[in-house]
N, CA, C and O atoms as a GROMACS GRO file, in nm:
protein
  304
    1MET      N    1  -2.911  -5.995  -2.230
    1MET     CA    2  -2.828  -5.954  -2.114
    1MET      C    3  -2.697  -5.929  -2.213
    1MET      O    4  -2.626  -5.840  -2.168
    2GLU      N    5  -2.649  -5.986  -2.336
    2GLU     CA    6  -2.563  -5.947  -2.389
    2GLU      C    7  -2.600  -5.789  -2.483
    2GLU      O    8  -2.512  -5.710  -2.518
    3ARG      N    9  -2.714  -5.775  -2.504
    3ARG     CA   10  -2.732  -5.647  -2.553
    3ARG      C   11  -2.744  -5.533  -2.447
    3ARG      O   12  -2.743  -5.420  -2.495
    4LEU      N   13  -2.753  -5.540  -2.343
    4LEU     CA   14  -2.736  -5.454  -2.226
    4LEU      C   15  -2.583  -5.442  -2.216
    4LEU      O   16  -2.525  -5.335  -2.205
    5ASN      N   17  -2.530  -5.550  -2.221
    5ASN     CA   18  -2.364  -5.536  -2.211
    5ASN      C   19  -2.318  -5.447  -2.320
    5ASN      O   20  -2.246  -5.353  -2.289
    6SER      N   21  -2.351  -5.464  -2.437
    6SER     CA   22  -2.293  -5.388  -2.539
    6SER      C   23  -2.331  -5.226  -2.522
    6SER      O   24  -2.244  -5.140  -2.538
    7LYS      N   25  -2.439  -5.200  -2.497
    7LYS     CA   26  -2.506  -5.072  -2.466
    7LYS      C   27  -2.413  -5.012  -2.378
    7LYS      O   28  -2.360  -4.906  -2.410
    8LEU      N   29  -2.382  -5.077  -2.254
    8LEU     CA   30  -2.316  -5.014  -2.128
    8LEU      C   31  -2.165  -5.026  -2.191
    8LEU      O   32  -2.083  -4.961  -2.126
    9TYR      N   33  -2.121  -5.080  -2.281
    9TYR     CA   34  -1.961  -5.070  -2.340
    9TYR      C   35  -1.973  -4.935  -2.419
    9TYR      O   36  -1.882  -4.853  -2.416
   10LEU      N   37  -2.083  -4.917  -2.488
   10LEU     CA   38  -2.067  -4.837  -2.601
   10LEU      C   39  -2.093  -4.679  -2.524
   10LEU      O   40  -2.067  -4.570  -2.577
   11GLN      N   41  -2.146  -4.697  -2.400
   11GLN     CA   42  -2.174  -4.561  -2.340
   11GLN      C   43  -2.044  -4.573  -2.233
   11GLN      O   44  -2.038  -4.467  -2.170
   12ASN      N   45  -1.948  -4.660  -2.196
   12ASN     CA   46  -1.841  -4.632  -2.148
   12ASN      C   47  -1.740  -4.559  -2.236
   12ASN      O   48  -1.675  -4.456  -2.214
   13CYS      N   49  -1.743  -4.637  -2.334
   13CYS     CA   50  -1.657  -4.572  -2.486
   13CYS      C   51  -1.689  -4.430  -2.490
   13CYS      O   52  -1.590  -4.359  -2.470
   14TYR      N   53  -1.808  -4.364  -2.510
   14TYR     CA   54  -1.844  -4.238  -2.521
   14TYR      C   55  -1.811  -4.163  -2.394
   14TYR      O   56  -1.780  -4.044  -2.391
   15ILE      N   57  -1.821  -4.240  -2.296
   15ILE     CA   58  -1.777  -4.132  -2.160
   15ILE      C   59  -1.642  -4.093  -2.175
   15ILE      O   60  -1.600  -3.977  -2.173
   16MET      N   61  -1.565  -4.214  -2.193
   16MET     CA   62  -1.406  -4.219  -2.195
   16MET      C   63  -1.353  -4.095  -2.304
   16MET      O   64  -1.277  -4.000  -2.286
   17LYS      N   65  -1.427  -4.141  -2.422
   17LYS     CA   66  -1.375  -4.038  -2.533
   17LYS      C   67  -1.417  -3.839  -2.453
   17LYS      O   68  -1.342  -3.744  -2.431
   18GLU      N   69  -1.557  -3.858  -2.435
   18GLU     CA   70  -1.572  -3.710  -2.370
   18GLU      C   71  -1.476  -3.664  -2.240
   18GLU      O   72  -1.454  -3.546  -2.210
   19ASN      N   73  -1.431  -3.764  -2.178
   19ASN     CA   74  -1.337  -3.735  -2.028
   19ASN      C   75  -1.203  -3.708  -2.109
   19ASN      O   76  -1.134  -3.623  -2.053
   20GLU      N   77  -1.156  -3.751  -2.209
   20GLU     CA   78  -1.027  -3.723  -2.263
   20GLU      C   79  -1.026  -3.601  -2.360
   20GLU      O   80  -0.927  -3.530  -2.374
   21ARG      N   81  -1.164  -3.580  -2.436
   21ARG     CA   82  -1.154  -3.410  -2.481
   21ARG      C   83  -1.171  -3.305  -2.349
   21ARG      O   84  -1.123  -3.192  -2.361
   22LEU      N   85  -1.223  -3.334  -2.254
   22LEU     CA   86  -1.247  -3.228  -2.144
   22LEU      C   87  -1.103  -3.219  -2.082
   22LEU      O   88  -1.051  -3.108  -2.077
   23ARG      N   89  -1.031  -3.335  -2.032
   23ARG     CA   90  -0.912  -3.354  -2.010
   23ARG      C   91  -0.849  -3.256  -2.097
   23ARG      O   92  -0.797  -3.162  -2.037
   24LYS      N   93  -0.840  -3.256  -2.230
   24LYS     CA   94  -0.724  -3.186  -2.285
   24LYS      C   95  -0.775  -3.013  -2.275
   24LYS      O   96  -0.693  -2.922  -2.270
   25LYS      N   97  -0.940  -2.991  -2.274
   25LYS     CA   98  -0.963  -2.856  -2.291
   25LYS      C   99  -0.904  -2.798  -2.129
   25LYS      O  100  -0.831  -2.699  -2.133
   26ALA      N  101  -0.926  -2.838  -2.038
   26ALA     CA  102  -0.901  -2.812  -1.901
   26ALA      C  103  -0.758  -2.788  -1.920
   26ALA      O  104  -0.718  -2.692  -1.855
   27GLN      N  105  -0.667  -2.850  -1.995
   27GLN     CA  106  -0.467  -2.842  -1.996
   27GLN      C  107  -0.476  -2.741  -2.017
   27GLN      O  108  -0.419  -2.654  -1.952
   28ILE      N  109  -0.584  -2.711  -2.157
   28ILE     CA  110  -0.547  -2.572  -2.259
   28ILE      C  111  -0.596  -2.442  -2.197
   28ILE      O  112  -0.545  -2.331  -2.213
   29LEU      N  113  -0.703  -2.475  -2.123
   29LEU     CA  114  -0.753  -2.352  -2.014
   29LEU      C  115  -0.655  -2.335  -1.898
   29LEU      O  116  -0.655  -2.221  -1.853
   30ASN      N  117  -0.562  -2.430  -1.831
   30ASN     CA  118  -0.496  -2.391  -1.735
   30ASN      C  119  -0.387  -2.338  -1.787
   30ASN      O  120  -0.331  -2.255  -1.715
   31GLN      N  121  -0.323  -2.369  -1.932
   31GLN     CA  122  -0.207  -2.286  -1.967
   31GLN      C  123  -0.206  -2.188  -2.011
   31GLN      O  124  -0.102  -2.128  -2.039
   32GLU      N  125  -0.364  -2.127  -2.037
   32GLU     CA  126  -0.393  -2.003  -2.062
   32GLU      C  127  -0.409  -1.920  -1.966
   32GLU      O  128  -0.395  -1.799  -1.978
   33ASN      N  129  -0.446  -1.991  -1.837
   33ASN     CA  130  -0.447  -1.894  -1.690
   33ASN      C  131  -0.330  -1.879  -1.658
   33ASN      O  132  -0.297  -1.770  -1.613
   34GLN      N  133  -0.243  -1.972  -1.671
   34GLN     CA  134  -0.072  -1.982  -1.621
   34GLN      C  135  -0.032  -1.835  -1.696
   34GLN      O  136   0.019  -1.750  -1.623
   35ALA      N  137  -0.052  -1.806  -1.825
   35ALA     CA  138  -0.008  -1.699  -1.897
   35ALA      C  139  -0.050  -1.606  -1.866
   35ALA      O  140   0.030  -1.513  -1.873
   36LEU      N  141  -0.196  -1.569  -1.812
   36LEU     CA  142  -0.246  -1.450  -1.789
   36LEU      C  143  -0.185  -1.409  -1.654
   36LEU      O  144  -0.134  -1.298  -1.634
   37LEU      N  145  -0.194  -1.506  -1.563
   37LEU     CA  146  -0.156  -1.488  -1.425
   37LEU      C  147  -0.003  -1.406  -1.443
   37LEU      O  148   0.016  -1.300  -1.381
   38SER      N  149   0.093  -1.459  -1.524
   38SER     CA  150   0.175  -1.411  -1.538
   38SER      C  151   0.229  -1.278  -1.573
   38SER      O  152   0.328  -1.223  -1.524
   39GLU      N  153   0.139  -1.230  -1.679
   39GLU     CA  154   0.111  -1.109  -1.757
   39GLU      C  155   0.053  -1.050  -1.641
   39GLU      O  156   0.131  -0.960  -1.609
   40LEU      N  157  -0.034  -1.052  -1.568
   40LEU     CA  158  -0.108  -0.978  -1.462
   40LEU      C  159   0.032  -0.930  -1.373
   40LEU      O  160   0.071  -0.813  -1.378
   41LYS      N  161   0.109  -1.047  -1.283
   41LYS     CA  162   0.167  -1.036  -1.216
   41LYS      C  163   0.317  -0.911  -1.274
   41LYS      O  164   0.386  -0.823  -1.222
   42GLN      N  165   0.307  -0.956  -1.363
   42GLN     CA  166   0.467  -0.867  -1.448
   42GLN      C  167   0.392  -0.686  -1.459
   42GLN      O  168   0.462  -0.589  -1.431
   43LYS      N  169   0.281  -0.674  -1.493
   43LYS     CA  170   0.210  -0.564  -1.477
   43LYS      C  171   0.193  -0.514  -1.348
   43LYS      O  172   0.252  -0.407  -1.332
   44LEU      N  173   0.130  -0.558  -1.249
   44LEU     CA  174   0.140  -0.537  -1.101
   44LEU      C  175   0.261  -0.477  -1.060
   44LEU      O  176   0.267  -0.364  -1.011
   45SER      N  177   0.377  -0.567  -1.082
   45SER     CA  178   0.495  -0.535  -1.048
   45SER      C  179   0.597  -0.435  -1.093
   45SER      O  180   0.711  -0.413  -1.051
   46LYS      N  181   0.512  -0.368  -1.210
   46LYS     CA  182   0.574  -0.257  -1.300
   46LYS      C  183   0.485  -0.142  -1.230
   46LYS      O  184   0.551  -0.045  -1.192
   47GLY      N  185   0.358  -0.136  -1.209
   47GLY     CA  186   0.255  -0.095  -1.165
   47GLY      C  187   0.318  -0.021  -1.014
   47GLY      O  188   0.362   0.094  -1.004
   48SER      N  189   0.309  -0.104  -0.926
   48SER     CA  190   0.355  -0.083  -0.790
   48SER      C  191   0.506  -0.018  -0.828
   48SER      O  192   0.520   0.086  -0.764
   49GLN      N  193   0.606  -0.042  -0.901
   49GLN     CA  194   0.741   0.002  -0.895
   49GLN      C  195   0.730   0.174  -0.957
   49GLN      O  196   0.816   0.258  -0.932
   50LYS      N  197   0.610   0.201  -1.039
   50LYS     CA  198   0.580   0.363  -1.059
   50LYS      C  199   0.520   0.387  -0.961
   50LYS      O  200   0.567   0.488  -0.907
   51SER      N  201   0.417   0.336  -0.895
   51SER     CA  202   0.347   0.366  -0.773
   51SER      C  203   0.461   0.428  -0.668
   51SER      O  204   0.457   0.544  -0.627
   52ASN      N  205   0.560   0.334  -0.632
   52ASN     CA  206   0.632   0.366  -0.527
   52ASN      C  207   0.714   0.494  -0.579
   52ASN      O  208   0.718   0.588  -0.500
   53ALA      N  209   0.789   0.513  -0.720
   53ALA     CA  210   0.829   0.616  -0.770
   53ALA      C  211   0.739   0.757  -0.758
   53ALA      O  212   0.776   0.868  -0.720
   54SER      N  213   0.632   0.721  -0.794
   54SER     CA  214   0.546   0.863  -0.766
   54SER      C  215   0.517   0.924  -0.606
   54SER      O  216   0.519   1.038  -0.560
   55THR      N  217   0.494   0.806  -0.555
   55THR     CA  218   0.477   0.809  -0.374
   55THR      C  219   0.628   0.880  -0.324
   55THR      O  220   0.605   0.980  -0.255
   56ASN      N  221   0.739   0.858  -0.338
   56ASN     CA  222   0.880   0.890  -0.339
   56ASN      C  223   0.824   1.061  -0.349
   56ASN      O  224   0.794   1.145  -0.264
   57THR      N  225   0.828   1.059  -0.510
   57THR     CA  226   0.845   1.205  -0.537
   57THR      C  227   0.730   1.296  -0.480
   57THR      O  228   0.752   1.417  -0.470
   58ILE      N  229   0.614   1.247  -0.445
   58ILE     CA  230   0.511   1.352  -0.387
   58ILE      C  231   0.569   1.392  -0.246
   58ILE      O  232   0.578   1.507  -0.204
   59LEU      N  233   0.616   1.252  -0.167
   59LEU     CA  234   0.656   1.285  -0.052
   59LEU      C  235   0.781   1.397  -0.047
   59LEU      O  236   0.790   1.490   0.034
   60ASP      N  237   0.868   1.365  -0.149
   60ASP     CA  238   0.962   1.459  -0.160
   60ASP      C  239   0.917   1.600  -0.169
   60ASP      O  240   0.960   1.683  -0.088
   61LEU      N  241   0.838   1.630  -0.258
   61LEU     CA  242   0.776   1.748  -0.281
   61LEU      C  243   0.705   1.798  -0.142
   61LEU      O  244   0.696   1.916  -0.109
   62GLY      N  245   0.676   1.732  -0.096
   62GLY     CA  246   0.606   1.796   0.043
   62GLY      C  247   0.660   1.802   0.183
   62GLY      O  248   0.617   1.846   0.289
   63LEU      N  249   0.804   1.722   0.133
   63LEU     CA  250   0.906   1.762   0.249
   63LEU      C  251   0.944   1.920   0.199
   63LEU      O  252   0.899   2.014   0.264
   64SER      N  253   1.041   1.948   0.060
   64SER     CA  254   1.027   2.070   0.054
   64SER      C  255   0.971   2.184   0.050
   64SER      O  256   1.018   2.293   0.079
   65SER      N  257   0.822   2.144  -0.002
   65SER     CA  258   0.704   2.245   0.043
   65SER      C  259   0.698   2.278   0.189
   65SER      O  260   0.703   2.396   0.223
   66SER      N  261   0.688   2.172   0.286
   66SER     CA  262   0.690   2.211   0.437
   66SER      C  263   0.810   2.269   0.507
   66SER      O  264   0.798   2.317   0.619
   67SER      N  265   0.925   2.267   0.446
   67SER     CA  266   1.051   2.342   0.492
   67SER      C  267   1.029   2.492   0.433
   67SER      O  268   1.048   2.592   0.502
   68SER      N  269   1.001   2.496   0.340
   68SER     CA  270   0.994   2.609   0.284
   68SER      C  271   0.866   2.702   0.342
   68SER      O  272   0.863   2.824   0.324
   69GLN      N  273   0.780   2.641   0.402
   69GLN     CA  274   0.670   2.701   0.464
   69GLN      C  275   0.693   2.755   0.601
   69GLN      O  276   0.632   2.854   0.642
   70ASN      N  277   0.785   2.688   0.674
   70ASN     CA  278   0.803   2.680   0.832
   70ASN      C  279   0.877   2.836   0.838
   70ASN      O  280   0.841   2.920   0.920
   71PRO      N  281   0.983   2.858   0.743
   71PRO     CA  282   1.032   3.007   0.799
   71PRO      C  283   0.912   3.118   0.759
   71PRO      O  284   0.911   3.225   0.820
   72SER      N  285   0.813   3.093   0.658
   72SER     CA  286   0.726   3.216   0.659
   72SER      C  287   0.602   3.176   0.745
   72SER      O  288   0.529   3.272   0.771
   73SER      N  289   0.570   3.075   0.787
   73SER     CA  290   0.489   3.105   0.869
   73SER      C  291   0.531   3.148   1.024
   73SER      O  292   0.451   3.193   1.106
   74SER      N  293   0.678   3.125   1.048
   74SER     CA  294   0.682   3.159   1.138
   74SER      C  295   0.751   3.300   1.149
   74SER      O  296   0.787   3.341   1.260
   75GLY      N  297   0.771   3.382   1.022
   75GLY     CA  298   0.757   3.514   1.030
   75GLY      C  299   0.664   3.583   1.064
   75GLY      O  300   0.686   3.686   1.127
   76ASN      N  301   0.505   3.533   1.023
   76ASN     CA  302   0.384   3.601   1.067
   76ASN      C  303   0.387   3.594   1.217
   76ASN      O  304   0.296   3.644   1.282
   0.00000   0.00000   0.00000
């Protein structure tokens, strides 16, 4: 019985050690994930700002070209 108890105690120590190692690894991965998420959000917000500026420019070009086309098309 004492031998079994010792064996279980050693297994328990090993499991606790492994658990602590995995907890530290999970914490590091979580920190890396948060940093990457933050970086991605920054890139997306910069990209959407550029996209909005491009869209506005395209819309402005579309308005000016349509207004210049109207007189010529009504002249035909």
